[in-house]
Each structure stands twice: as structure tokens, then as C-alpha cells.
NUGURO-800756 format. One record per residue (C-alpha): residue in one letter; x, y negated, z negated. Coordinates in steps of 0.2 Angstrom, whole numbers, padded with zeros to 4 digits, always signed. Last residue first. Layout:
% NUGURO-800756
AXYZ...
***
This chain:
% NUGURO-800756
X-0198+0132-0410X-0206+0120-0397X-0205+0123-0378X-0208+0111-0363X-0200+0112-0346X-0200+0096-0336X-0197+0097-0317X-0196+0084-0305X-0205+0091-0290X-0202+0088-0271X-0215+0100-0264X-0211+0118-0262X-0218+0127-0247X-0211+0144-0250X-0199+0149-0265X-0183+0156-0258X-0172+0143-0266X-0182+0144-0282X-0180+0163-0284X-0161+0161-0281X-0160+0148-0295X-0170+0159-0307X-0157+0173-0305X-0162+0189-0295X-0164+0204-0306X-0161+0220-0296X-0145+0215-0288X-0138+0206-0302X-0125+0192-0300X-0116+0187-0316X-0115+0168-0321X-0098+0160-0321X-0091+0156-0338X-0072+0159-0336X-0066+0146-0323X-0078+0132-0324X-0078+0134-0343X-0059+0133-0343X-0059+0117-0333X-0073+0109-0344X-0063+0113-0359X-0047+0104-0353X-0058+0089-0349X-0066+0090-0365X-0049+0091-0374X-0042+0076-0365X-0058+0065-0370X-0056+0071-0388X-0038+0066-0388X-0042+0049-0381X-0056+0046-0393X-0047+0050-0409X-0037+0064-0417X-0051+0070-0429X-0061+0075-0414X-0046+0084-0406X-0043+0094-0422X-0062+0098-0423X-0061+0105-0405X-0046+0115-0409X-0055+0123-0423X-0072+0125-0413X-0062+0134-0399X-0071+0151-0400X-0088+0141-0402X-0085+0133-0385X-0082+0150-0377X-0098+0157-0384X-0108+0142-0379X-0102+0143-0362X-0105+0161-0360X-0123+0159-0366X-0125+0144-0354X-0120+0155-0339X-0113+0146-0324X-0119+0145-0306X-0107+0143-0291X-0107+0129-0279X-0099+0118-0292X-0102+0100-0297X-0121+0101-0302X-0119+0117-0311X-0104+0112-0320X-0112+0096-0326X-0126+0105-0332X-0116+0116-0342X-0105+0102-0349X-0121+0093-0354X-0127+0109-0363X-0110+0110-0372X-0112+0093-0378X-0130+0096-0384X-0125+0113-0393X-0111+0105-0402X-0122+0090-0408X-0136+0103-0413X-0124+0113-0424X-0119+0096-0433X-0137+0092-0434X-0141+0108-0443X-0127+0108-0454X-0129+0090-0460X-0148+0092-0462X-0145+0107-0473X-0131+0098-0483X-0143+0082-0486X-0157+0093-0491X-0148+0104-0503X-0153+0122-0502X-0136+0127-0494X-0129+0140-0482X-0142+0139-0468X-0143+0152-0454X-0156+0147-0441X-0144+0138-0430X-0132+0153-0430X-0122+0146-0416X-0121+0162-0406X-0137+0172-0409X-0148+0158-0415X-0143+0144-0402X-0141+0157-0389X-0159+0163-0392X-0165+0146-0392X-0157+0142-0375X-0164+0158-0368X-0181+0154-0373X-0180+0137-0365X-0174+0145-0349X-0190+0156-0350X-0200+0140-0344X-0192+0143-0327X-0203+0158-0325X-0218+0146-0322X-0211+0141-0306X-0209+0159-0300X-0227+0163-0306X-0235+0148-0297X-0226+0153-0281X-0230+0171-0282X-0249+0166-0286X-0250+0156-0271X-0244+0138-0269X-0250+0129-0254X-0266+0128-0263X-0260+0112-0273X-0254+0113-0290X-0268+0108-0303X-0265+0124-0314X-0273+0137-0324X-0264+0153-0326X-0269+0171-0327X-0258+0187-0328X-0272+0200-0328X-0275+0217-0337X-0275+0209-0354X-0291+0200-0349X-0299+0217-0345X-0294+0224-0362X-0302+0208-0370X-0318+0211-0362X-0318+0229-0366X-0316+0225-0385X-0300+0231-0393X-0299+0247-0404X-0284+0252-0415X-0285+0236-0426X-0271+0226-0434X-0275+0212-0423X-0257+0208-0420X-0252+0227-0418X-0267+0230-0407X-0263+0216-0396X-0245+0221-0394X-0250+0239-0390X-0262+0232-0377X-0249+0220-0369X-0236+0235-0368X-0249+0246-0359X-0254+0232-0347X-0235+0229-0343X-0233+0247-0338X-0248+0247-0327X-0242+0232-0317X-0252+0216-0320X-0267+0211-0310X-0264+0194-0302X-0269+0176-0307X-0275+0159-0302X-0288+0148-0310X-0287+0132-0301X-0291+0114-0306X-0306+0102-0303X-0307+0088-0316X-0323+0080-0322X-0324+0090-0339X-0316+0106-0335X-0320+0112-0317X-0314+0128-0309X-0308+0133-0292X-0304+0151-0289X-0289+0161-0286X-0289+0179-0293X-0279+0193-0285X-0279+0212-0286X-0298+0214-0289X-0302+0225-0303X-0321+0221-0301X-0321+0220-0320X-0310+0204-0319X-0324+0193-0311X-0338+0200-0322X-0327+0196-0338X-0323+0179-0331X-0342+0174-0330X-0340+0156-0324X-0352+0144-0332X-0362+0134-0320X-0357+0116-0317X-0359+0116-0298X-0340+0116-0296X-0338+0132-0307X-0337+0131-0326X-0324+0139-0337X-0325+0144-0356X-0309+0148-0365X-0310+0165-0374X-0293+0171-0371X-0281+0157-0368X-0274+0155-0350X-0256+0152-0346X-0252+0135-0342X-0245+0126-0326X-0245+0107-0325X-0244+0094-0312X-0242+0074-0312X-0252+0060-0305X-0256+0052-0321X-0274+0058-0321X-0268+0076-0320X-0256+0075-0335X-0270+0066-0345X-0282+0079-0341X-0269+0093-0346X-0268+0085-0363X-0286+0085-0365X-0287+0103-0361X-0275+0108-0375X-0263+0123-0374X-0246+0118-0381X-0244+0135-0392X-0250+0144-0376X-0233+0141-0367X-0228+0125-0358X-0222+0120-0340X-0225+0102-0335X-0221+0097-0316X-0218+0079-0313X-0224+0072-0297X-0226+0054-0303X-0211+0045-0310X-0202+0044-0326X-0212+0058-0334X-0207+0063-0352X-0210+0048-0364X-0226+0043-0355X-0234+0038-0372X-0249+0049-0368X-0239+0064-0362X-0227+0063-0377X-0241+0061-0390X-0251+0076-0382X-0235+0087-0383X-0233+0083-0401X-0251+0086-0405X-0252+0103-0396X-0236+0109-0406X-0244+0106-0423X-0235+0097-0436X-0233+0107-0452X-0215+0111-0449X-0211+0093-0451X-0199+0087-0437X-0181+0087-0430X-0181+0080-0413X-0172+0084-0398X-0175+0078-0380X-0164+0085-0366X-0158+0080-0349X-0152+0093-0337X-0158+0083-0322X-0167+0097-0314X-0173+0108-0328X-0178+0093-0339X-0178+0101-0356X-0189+0096-0371X-0187+0102-0389X-0196+0099-0405X-0187+0108-0419X-0197+0112-0434X-0192+0110-0452
***
């Protein structure tokens, strides 16, 4: 099976669907954009990884008055405003520090924006590329591509690379959520081969994860302090037996348990501050010239 997961970073809303593992990520996103299942109003910002890369979907997002940021796939062909093919290899070979040029795909004008990566990051990318290609040598063109962090976006020019990069980092929250589901709830550990039992176990864990996510977002809205989703799920799991008893005792008992749980989470699950690694919430606060965005962060596992 495959979990299709959509997370609204601002409102805390989630969309979860268990789908066929054969279904392509790009198809799922295209359907959601086309059927307008994600954007309630104009100004939504879509964030997705390369598994969702599809130019037709980006065009649909742009036509509907919304925004997107996507990493660039190696080998994609871009054109300038006169219809001439852009020689990306030539641009990157100049070793310029920043790239911010207008490109045309179809009849839409977007931005190709990027920055040269730190040397340590470049070396790690090269090692990873060699492992995935199972070759010791990479082409010069591909090496030049790995030297840069590149995005395509239809965000206005008020957003420089740092602004685009900060916004794109929100997508990492999806990765953290999946990491918690696996490390704490053991979502990927199934103890049966029967379909009904597998679905029961997976759906039970997802129900718990969803309720805890709702409490997490409620805390962040009502409290001036930020809370850790990882700590919240760990604490919720530690009370699983009491939680089950409250559920079996009826609506009022479960309601009282959730009120107690919310107080404990607010007290015990605050997010730690790190001087060398600012929280994403702090990064967004200092982001310059942000328009009023409703944010959608997309990821599939």
C-alpha cells in the first residue's frame, strides 16, 4: 500500500488516503490540483518533492492563481522568453554564486532560481549520486548540476533565494511526521499477513496519529510556545492503555481523558530551542516581504 498524505501547515488540516502502491505520485497530485481538493482560495503555496514533478500540474497551479516551489529535475529543458533553449550547463559552468532567470515552459513564464551549495554539501551529493548510479565517474554536466540548489517557482521577485529556500524547508515537516510515525508508532511494522488485520492495524495507528496531530496544532494555536510533535506522539503512546480504557468507557470519559491529555502535552512537550539551528517557525517570522499565503505541504510515502 501507499499513503497519500497532504498537510496544511497553517491550518493543521490533513488529508490521508491509503492507495495502491502502483499509483504514481505525480498522478495523485495532478488529480488533487485539477479537482481543486487542496486550495480553498487563491494564494495557496504548494510544496512538493521531485516525486511530484510534472510541468502540466505546475501550469494548473499557476492558472488557478496559486503558487508552487519545486526542485529542478536533472535533464529538464528550459527556454528563454524568446523561445530559445537555455544552456543550463553554460550558465552553471561560470560558477556564479546565484542564479535567478526567467524561463518559459509552454505559455507560462516562471523563475529558475538557485544558489551554489557549500562544498561539504556538494561532496555529499556527488557521493550519493555515485552510489545511486553505481558508477565512479559522473559527467561534467551532472557534476555542475549537483553544485547548485535549484528551484522553479512562480513566486514574485520579492522572494530572493533565501526566501524561496526558507519556504521550501517547510516541506521537511512532512518528512519529520513520517519519521515519527515509523520510529514511535511503528506504522511500517505489520504483524499479520491477512488483509483485514493489516488494514485494521494501519488504520488504528493512523487514527491515533491524526488525533495527536490535531492536539499538536491546537496547542500551537493556543499557546505562545511551540510544541514538539515527536514528544507529543511519544507521550500519547505511553498512555495508550489508559486511552483505550477511556475509549471503552464512552464519550464523556474519552472527552475528559483528552482534556487531561491536552494539559499534560502543553506542560511536557515543548519544543527545545537550538541556537545553531533555528526552528522553522522562527525562520518564517524573519522572512522578508511575505505575502499572505495559505500553505499546503505535499508529500507521499
